C-alpha positions as CSV (number, residue, x, y, z in Angstrom):
1,X,0.0,0.0,-0.1
2,X,2.9,2.4,0.9
3,X,4.5,1.9,-2.6
4,X,1.3,2.3,-4.3
5,X,0.7,5.7,-2.4
6,X,4.2,7.0,-2.9
7,X,4.0,6.1,-6.7
8,X,1.0,8.1,-6.9
9,X,2.4,11.1,-5.3
10,X,5.5,10.8,-7.4
11,X,3.3,10.5,-10.5
12,X,1.9,14.0,-9.7
13,X,4.9,15.8,-8.3
14,X,7.0,14.9,-11.2
15,X,4.3,15.4,-14.1
16,X,4.0,18.6,-16.3
17,X,0.2,18.4,-15.3
18,X,-1.1,20.6,-12.4
19,X,-1.4,18.8,-9.3
20,X,-5.1,17.9,-8.2
21,X,-7.0,20.6,-6.3
22,X,-7.1,18.7,-3.0
23,X,-3.4,18.6,-2.8
24,X,-3.0,22.4,-3.8
25,X,-5.7,23.1,-1.0
26,X,-3.4,21.5,1.6
27,X,-0.1,23.4,0.3
28,X,-0.7,26.9,2.1
29,X,-1.4,24.6,5.3
30,X,2.3,23.1,4.9
31,X,3.7,26.5,4.1
32,X,2.1,28.1,7.3
33,X,3.3,24.9,9.6
34,X,6.8,25.2,8.1
35,X,7.1,29.0,8.7
36,X,5.9,28.4,12.2
37,X,8.6,26.0,12.7
38,X,11.3,28.0,11.2
39,X,10.2,31.2,13.4
40,X,10.3,29.1,16.6
41,X,13.6,27.9,15.5
42,X,15.1,31.6,14.9
43,X,14.2,32.3,18.5
44,X,17.7,32.9,20.1
45,X,16.7,31.1,23.2
46,X,15.8,27.8,21.3
47,X,18.9,27.6,19.2
48,X,21.7,25.2,19.6
49,X,25.3,25.9,18.5
50,X,27.6,22.8,18.5
51,X,31.0,22.9,19.9
52,X,32.5,21.4,16.7
53,X,32.1,22.7,13.0
54,X,28.9,21.3,11.7
55,X,28.4,20.8,7.8
56,X,24.8,19.8,6.9
57,X,24.1,17.8,3.7
58,X,20.5,17.8,3.0
59,X,17.9,18.5,0.1
60,X,14.8,20.5,-0.4
61,X,12.6,17.7,-1.9
62,X,11.1,14.7,-0.4
63,X,12.6,11.4,-1.0
64,X,16.0,10.4,-2.1
65,X,18.4,12.7,-4.0
66,X,21.8,11.4,-3.3
67,X,22.6,12.9,-0.1
68,X,24.5,9.7,1.4
69,X,27.0,9.1,-1.5
70,X,28.0,12.9,-1.3
71,X,28.3,12.7,2.6
72,X,30.7,9.5,1.9
73,X,32.8,11.6,-0.4
74,X,33.0,14.9,1.9
75,X,33.8,12.7,4.8
76,X,36.6,11.1,2.8
77,X,38.0,14.4,1.7
78,X,38.0,15.6,5.5
79,X,39.6,12.4,6.6
80,X,42.4,12.6,4.0
81,X,43.2,16.2,5.3
82,X,43.9,14.6,8.7
83,X,40.4,16.0,9.9
84,X,38.8,13.7,12.4
85,X,35.0,13.7,11.2
86,X,32.0,12.1,12.7
87,X,28.5,11.8,11.3
88,X,25.1,12.4,12.8
89,X,21.8,10.7,11.6
90,X,18.4,10.0,12.8
91,X,18.5,6.8,11.0
92,X,15.1,7.3,9.2
93,X,13.2,4.2,8.9
94,X,14.9,2.1,11.7
95,X,12.9,0.1,14.2
96,X,14.9,1.4,17.4
97,X,14.5,5.1,18.9
98,X,17.9,4.5,20.9
99,X,20.9,6.9,20.6
100,X,23.6,4.4,19.6
101,X,27.1,4.4,17.9
102,X,26.9,2.6,14.6
103,X,29.3,-0.5,14.1
104,X,30.2,-1.2,10.5
105,X,28.8,-5.0,11.0
106,X,25.7,-3.5,12.9
107,X,21.8,-4.3,12.5
108,X,20.3,-1.9,9.9
109,X,16.9,-2.5,11.4
110,X,18.3,-0.9,14.7
111,X,20.5,1.9,13.2
112,X,19.1,2.6,9.8
113,X,20.4,1.6,6.2
114,X,22.2,4.8,5.5
115,X,23.9,5.2,8.8
116,X,25.3,1.6,8.4
117,X,26.3,2.2,4.8
118,X,28.3,5.5,6.1
119,X,29.9,3.5,8.8
120,X,31.0,0.8,6.4
121,X,32.2,3.1,3.7
122,X,34.1,5.9,5.5
123,X,35.2,4.3,8.9
124,X,34.1,7.5,10.6
125,X,32.2,7.6,13.8
126,X,28.6,7.6,13.1
127,X,25.8,8.2,15.7
128,X,22.0,7.9,15.3
129,X,19.7,9.5,17.6
130,X,15.6,10.1,17.5
131,X,16.6,13.8,17.8
132,X,19.5,15.1,15.6
133,X,20.8,17.4,18.3
134,X,21.2,14.4,20.4
135,X,23.4,12.5,18.0
136,X,25.5,15.6,17.5
137,X,26.0,16.2,21.1
138,X,27.0,12.5,21.7
139,X,29.7,13.2,18.8
140,X,30.8,16.5,20.4
141,X,31.9,14.4,23.3
142,X,34.1,12.3,21.3
143,X,37.7,12.9,20.0
144,X,36.6,14.6,16.7
145,X,37.3,17.8,14.9
146,X,34.2,18.0,12.7
147,X,30.5,16.8,12.4
148,X,28.7,16.1,9.3
149,X,24.8,15.8,9.6
150,X,23.4,13.5,6.8
151,X,20.1,15.4,6.4
152,X,18.8,18.2,8.4
153,X,18.6,21.2,6.0
154,X,15.2,22.2,7.5
155,X,16.3,21.5,11.0
156,X,15.0,24.7,12.8
157,X,17.3,26.1,15.5
158,X,20.4,24.1,14.6
159,X,23.4,26.4,13.8
160,X,25.6,25.2,11.1
161,X,28.9,26.3,9.6
162,X,28.2,25.1,6.1
163,X,25.4,23.7,3.9
164,X,24.9,21.4,1.1
165,X,21.7,20.9,-0.8
166,X,21.6,17.8,-3.3
167,X,19.4,17.9,-6.2
168,X,18.3,14.8,-8.3
169,X,19.3,16.1,-11.8
170,X,16.9,13.6,-13.6
171,X,14.1,14.8,-11.4
172,X,15.0,18.4,-10.4
173,X,12.3,20.0,-8.4
174,X,9.5,18.4,-9.9
175,X,6.3,20.5,-10.3
176,X,7.8,23.3,-8.1
177,X,4.9,23.0,-5.6
178,X,5.4,22.6,-1.7
179,X,4.2,19.4,0.1
180,X,1.7,17.8,-0.5
181,X,1.2,19.6,-4.0
182,X,4.6,18.8,-4.9
183,X,8.0,17.5,-3.6
184,X,9.5,20.6,-2.1
185,X,10.0,20.8,1.7
186,X,10.8,24.6,1.5
187,X,10.5,27.1,-1.5
188,X,13.2,26.8,-4.3
189,X,14.9,30.1,-3.2
190,X,16.2,28.1,-0.7
191,X,18.9,26.9,-3.1
192,X,20.3,30.6,-3.3
193,X,21.3,30.5,0.4
194,X,23.1,27.3,0.8
195,X,26.9,27.2,0.5
196,X,26.9,24.5,-2.2
197,X,24.3,23.1,-4.4
198,X,25.4,19.6,-6.0
199,X,23.4,17.7,-8.5
200,X,23.0,13.9,-8.8
201,X,23.8,13.8,-12.5
202,X,23.3,16.9,-15.0
203,X,20.5,18.9,-14.2
204,X,19.0,19.8,-17.5
205,X,16.4,22.2,-16.2
206,X,18.5,24.2,-13.6
207,X,17.5,27.7,-13.4
208,X,20.1,30.0,-14.9
209,X,20.7,31.8,-11.3
210,X,21.5,28.8,-9.6
211,X,25.3,27.7,-9.5
212,X,25.5,24.2,-9.1
213,X,28.1,21.5,-9.5
214,X,27.3,18.0,-10.9
215,X,28.2,14.9,-8.9
216,X,28.7,11.4,-10.7
217,X,28.0,8.1,-9.4
218,X,30.2,5.7,-10.9
219,X,29.8,1.8,-10.9
220,X,32.5,-0.6,-12.3
221,X,32.2,-3.6,-10.0
222,X,29.8,-6.2,-8.6
223,X,30.3,-7.6,-5.0
224,X,28.8,-10.8,-3.6
225,X,26.6,-10.0,-0.6
226,X,29.1,-11.5,1.7
227,X,32.0,-9.5,0.4
228,X,34.1,-12.6,-0.5
229,X,34.0,-11.8,-4.2
230,X,34.3,-8.8,-6.3
231,X,34.2,-8.9,-10.1
232,X,34.1,-6.3,-13.0
233,X,30.8,-6.0,-14.5
234,X,32.0,-7.3,-17.9
235,X,33.2,-10.6,-16.0
236,X,29.7,-10.6,-14.2
237,X,27.8,-10.4,-17.8
238,X,30.0,-12.9,-19.0
239,X,29.3,-15.3,-16.0
240,X,25.7,-14.9,-15.9
241,X,24.8,-14.8,-19.6
242,X,21.4,-16.9,-20.0
243,X,20.6,-16.7,-16.4
244,X,17.5,-14.8,-15.2
245,X,18.8,-11.7,-13.2
246,X,16.4,-9.9,-10.7
247,X,17.4,-6.4,-9.9
248,X,16.1,-4.9,-6.4
249,X,16.1,-1.6,-5.4
250,X,14.5,0.2,-2.1
251,X,16.0,3.8,-2.8
252,X,14.4,7.1,-3.4
253,X,14.6,6.8,-7.2
254,X,14.9,3.0,-7.9
255,X,14.8,3.7,-11.8
256,X,18.4,5.2,-11.4
257,X,19.9,2.0,-10.3
258,X,18.1,0.1,-13.0
259,X,19.6,2.5,-15.7
260,X,22.8,1.9,-14.0
261,X,22.6,-1.8,-14.7
262,X,21.5,-1.1,-18.4
263,X,24.9,0.8,-18.7
264,X,26.8,-2.0,-17.4
265,X,25.2,-4.3,-19.7
266,X,23.4,-6.1,-17.2
267,X,19.8,-7.0,-18.2
268,X,17.4,-7.7,-15.4
269,X,13.8,-7.9,-14.2
270,X,13.3,-4.7,-12.0
271,X,11.5,-4.8,-8.5
272,X,11.3,-1.3,-7.0
273,X,10.5,-0.7,-3.4
274,X,10.0,2.6,-1.3
275,X,12.9,4.2,0.2
276,X,14.4,2.6,3.3
277,X,12.3,-0.4,2.7
278,X,13.2,-2.9,5.4
279,X,13.6,-6.2,3.4
280,X,12.6,-9.6,4.6
281,X,12.9,-13.0,3.1
282,X,9.5,-13.0,2.0
283,X,10.4,-10.0,-0.5
284,X,12.4,-12.5,-2.4
285,X,10.0,-15.7,-2.2
286,X,9.0,-15.3,-5.8
287,X,12.7,-15.6,-7.1
288,X,13.2,-18.9,-8.7
289,X,15.9,-21.2,-7.7
290,X,19.1,-20.5,-9.7
291,X,18.3,-17.0,-10.5
292,X,20.7,-14.1,-9.8
293,X,19.9,-11.2,-7.4
294,X,21.5,-7.8,-7.8
295,X,20.6,-4.8,-5.5
296,X,22.0,-1.4,-4.4
297,X,24.7,-1.1,-1.8
298,X,22.3,0.4,0.7
299,X,19.9,-2.4,0.2
300,X,22.9,-4.8,0.8
301,X,23.4,-3.6,4.2
302,X,19.8,-4.8,5.1
303,X,19.9,-8.2,3.3
304,X,23.1,-9.7,4.3
305,X,21.3,-11.9,7.0
306,X,18.6,-13.1,4.8
307,X,20.4,-16.1,3.6
308,X,20.1,-15.2,-0.1
309,X,22.2,-17.2,-2.5
310,X,23.8,-15.9,-5.7
311,X,23.2,-12.3,-4.5
312,X,25.3,-9.4,-5.5
313,X,25.5,-5.6,-5.0
314,X,26.6,-2.7,-6.9
315,X,29.0,-0.2,-5.2
316,X,29.4,3.2,-6.5
317,X,32.1,5.8,-6.2
318,X,31.2,9.5,-6.2
319,X,33.1,11.8,-8.4
320,X,33.1,15.5,-8.3
321,X,34.7,18.2,-10.3
322,X,38.4,19.0,-9.2
323,X,37.4,22.6,-9.0
324,X,34.6,21.8,-6.7
325,X,36.7,19.8,-4.4
326,X,39.6,22.2,-4.2
327,X,37.2,24.8,-3.5
328,X,35.8,22.8,-0.6
329,X,39.1,21.8,0.6
330,X,40.2,25.4,1.0
331,X,36.9,26.4,2.9
332,X,37.1,23.5,5.0
333,X,40.8,24.3,6.0
334,X,39.9,27.9,6.7
335,X,36.7,27.0,8.8
336,X,38.9,24.6,10.8
337,X,41.4,27.3,11.5
338,X,38.7,29.7,12.5
339,X,36.7,27.6,14.8
């Protein structure tokens, strides 16, 4: 039911047609509520200023846009500069509300899929908490120099030193309406206030007055679900020619993953699920014995304990323009000196 409702909403949000009147009727209600929350957050007595530099990586649209790959790359840059970085998250979609430090071999159901992926890919300290500020406070008590917040661009009352906004280049800002008539969490003008706008792939409909850098997510290998084997995509195609391949994606824009498989020459039956879907063994019951399963890296962290056979995932590497990375390094170095 959830998947059907999300697909129905997405069909309106990313359509050239005007959204239904009943969704447009609720748009001013959302706008008013959002402004009230922001107003409350701007109260100096309610603001929270972390003791460490804080960089927020978020978006202004509902659903996935590619924040996590960008956080991974930015965190890697900081670590390469000798900066000890931690990552704060709420672990959206997890079944626990505890504040906890995420272990690289942890349970995605307790900590969330994205925090577990961040911990595995960066080696940085990742803390999840029901309240983002609680995760940041715990990171402040550790031997760290810098904190990244995975999401939280709309977090009222939280002072930050730098902001990144990620836009899905293929979908842009949709129909330009605020929730629930459109995908926008806040007005599009917010893009002119952040430090960096990063697009996940080229943004063909980008407004001329928005300065943005394009991020490319590149895939070349496939890894077995137990991480015992890594093969090049060409080798994978040769090995499984004639085999039925099923592709699973529980991310914000599953079609992007299926398109990636196409570019790698992997023909697969597509199975799309809502973002942060908590996979169970039942989701794979329809797969015939002998078939091959391929999934995203974010989904793999949730499926390792399901006992799947002949299952693989596709890791991606984040590539940013050299000019962008050099500018970020300069600003980061300056920020660390001034803090």
